N, C-alpha and C positions, 0 to 999 in steps of 0.2 A: 842569140848566143851561139857560139861555136867554140871549138878548142883547136888550137894549132900553135906550135912554138919551136923556137931554136935560139941558142945563145945562152947567156946567163942573166940573172936579174940583178943588175947593179944600178938600179934606178931606171924604170921604164918610162921613156917619154910618151906621154899620151897625145894622140892626135885628135882631130875633130871627131866627134861622135856621129855615127851614121847608123841608119836603120831602114826599115821598110814598111809597106802598107798593104791594103787589101786589093785583091784582083777578083773579078767575077769568077765563080766556079767554071763558067764556060771558057775562061782564059787559062784554065789549069794546063800545066805542062805535064804531059804524060810520057815519060821516057820509055823508049823500047827496051825491054829486058835484054834483047840480043846485043844492045849497045854497051852494056856494062857487064863486068865479070860477075859470076856467081849465078845461083839458081835460086829463085824465090817465087812462090805462088802468093796469092792474096789471102794468106791465112789470117784469121781473125780469132784471137783467143780473148774472150770478153771477160772483164772483171769490173767490179764496182769498188771503188776506193772511198771509204767514208769514215768520219770520226764517230766515236761512240763514247758513252759514259761521260766522264769529265774532260774529254778531249785532250788527252796527253799523247805523247809520241807512242807510249806502249798501247794505246787504245786504237791506233790506226789498223784497220783490217782490210784485207782483200777478200771479198765475198764472191763466190762463183755465181754467175748468172745461168739461166736454164741451158744455154747452149755451150757453156764453158766446161773445162775439166774440173779438177778438184784444186782450187786455189785456197789454201788454208790461211789462217791468220799469219801475219808477219810478226815474228818476235822482236823484242826490243833491240836485240843486238843487230838485226838486219836493218833496222831503220834508225840507227844512231845518227843524230844530227838531222833527222828528217824534218822536224817542225820547230826546233829551237824551243820546245817546251809546250807548244799549244797548236791545236788544229782550228783555224778560224773559219773553214770553208763548210758550206753545205755539201750534201752528197754530189759527187761528180763521177760520172762513168768514164772509165778509161778503157780503151780497146787496144789490143795489140793488132797492129796493121801489117800489111805485106808490101812488097815491092811496087805493086800496081797502085798503091795509094800514096806514093811519094808526091804525086801532082797536087795533093790537097795542100801543099804549101802555098799555092796560089790564093787560097782562101784565108790566109792569115794576114791581119792588118798589124804590122809592126811599127806603125807611126807612134810617136810619143812626144810629149813636152818635157824637157829635162832642165831641172834647176841646178843640180849638182852632179859632179863626176868624181871619179876616184883615179888616183895615180899612185905608182910605187916610186918612192924617192929614198934612196939610200936603205932599201930593204924594208921600208915602212909604208903602210898603206895610208894615204892622206886623202881628205875630201876637199874639194875646191869648187867654187862657183863656176858655171858654164857661161861663156860669153854669149851675148844676145844673138849673134848670127848662127850659133850652133845649138840654140835652145829648143828648136823644133826639129825633130827628126822626121824626114819625109818617108813615105811608104816605099816599099820595094817596087821598082819599075816593073809593071806587068807585061810589057812588050819588048823591052830592050834586052841586051845581053851583058851589060856592065856588072861590076862586082856587087852592086847593090839592087840587082834584078831578081825577079822570081826565077828566071832561068838559071841564074848563077847559084841560087839556094838549092834548086832541084839537082843541078849538076854536082853540087857538093854532097848532098845527102844520098842520092841514088846509088853510087858505087858502095857506099857504106852499108846500106840496107841489102844490096845485092850480095855483099860480102859476108853477111851474117849478123850485122847490127840490128837491133830491135827498133822498130818504129812504133811509137805510141801516140794515140789521139785521145784528147779529152773532149767529151761531149756532154751537152746539156739537151737531152732529147736527141733530135737529129742535127742539132747545131754544133758545128765544130768550134771548140773554144781555143785549142792550142795543140801543138805537136812537139814531140821530143824524139830524138834518135840517140841511143846509147849502145856502145860497143862494150859488153860486159867482159870480153876477153881481149881488149886492146893490146895488152901486154901481160905477161905472167903476174897475177895478183893486182893488176891495174885495170879498172874500167875507165872509159872515156865518155862523158856526156858531151856529145858533139854538137847537139842542136836542141834548144828549147825556146819556143816562142808561143806567146798567148796573144790573141787579138786585142787590140786596144779597147774596144767597146765592152768586152766581157772579162777584163781583168778584175782582180779582188773578188773572184767567186770561187777561189780554191783550185782552179785548174792547174796553176803552176805547181802548187804543193802536190796535187794528185800525180802529175807527171814526174815530179821529182821522186815521189814515193815509188812509182813504177820503175823508175831508172835505178834506184837503190836496190829494189828487190831483184831486178835483173842482174845487177852487179854482184849481189850476195849470192844468187843462185850459180853464178859463174866462179864463185870462190874468190872474188877480188877482195883485197884488203883495203883498197882506197878507190875513190872515184875522182877523176881529174875533170876540171871545168875551166875553160877560158871565157870569161864573161865580158861582154861590152862594158866599158867603164862607167856606165850611168849609175846614178845613186840607187835606182830602183833595182837593177839587175844585181849589182854587187851586194847591196843590202839584203836581197833575197837570199843569195847563196851564204852570206855570212850568218844569217839567221838559221840556216840549215846545218850549221857546224863547219862550213868550209873555212879554210884559212889559207894564207898565201903559200903557194907551192914553193918548196924549198928543198931541192933545186926545181927550177921549171923544167918541163920536158922539152928538150932541144928541138925536136921536129915540129912539135905543136906551137911552140914559141915562134919558130920561124914563120909559120902560117899566119899567126895573129899576134904580132909584136906589140900592138897598141891595146890588146885586151888585158884584163886583170886575170892572171893565172893562179887558180885556187885548187885545193885538193881537200877532200873530206875523208877522214878515216872511217872505215867500216868495222874496225875491230872493237 
C-alpha cells in the first residue's frame, strides 16, 4: 500500500494488480542518511498494542514497555474507525523505528493470491473478479531497481522517514511481521498513510490492525482530522481499510492520485 494522487475521480480505470515478496535480511537495502534530506537517528519508542476486555475499539490500548516513555491508553475518539467494531488479533508488539531501519522493507513478503479487486466507476466502488493471469502477485524483486523492487520501495519510504514521517514495525518476538510509514503532518489537518505491508506467511495475526492503530495514534497526536490512504485495489487491501472506517476520498488528493492513479484512494475521518 502506498498513497499518491493527481486529477479527479470520475471513474478510475484499474490496471493489473502488482505486489512484492520476501528478500533475505542480508539482501536489505540500507540507504545512506546523507543521501536523503532530513536528520534521523535510529530511535525506537516501543509500545505494545493489544486488545482487552470484550475487544471493542474502545478497548484498544497502547501500553508502555520497560524502555518506553509513557504511552497512555488511546481514547475512542483517537481510534475511530480503527477496528470496525472488533479486534481479532492476539497481542502484537509495535515498535517505532528510525531512518536506519528502512532497509527492513527487504524482509517483507508482499506476495499474494488475489480473487477479487476493486475499481471506482462513476464515483462508486465496485468489486470484480481478477483475471487468471493477474491472480498471483509476485514478490518484490530483491535485486532489481524496477517499480516493483525492494530498492524502489526503500527509495520511496526513505525520504519520507528522513523528512519526519513515522516508521512503525510490527513484531512477534524478534520476527518482523510488517511495516507502516505515516506522515501525521502531511498537510494541515491531514495525515497520510504512505505504506503498510504485512508478510504473507504472518497475515491474519493482527499485525495490520496494530500498525493501523499506531498510524491513527500518530495522526491524532499531530492533530490531523483525517488520514489518507491509497490502497492497491485487491479485495484484501481495500476490504481491510473499509473495515477500519475508510471511505472513498472525495475529492482525491491531486498529488497523491498522480503518483498512484490505479490505487483506490480512501480517507478515514478521525473526528
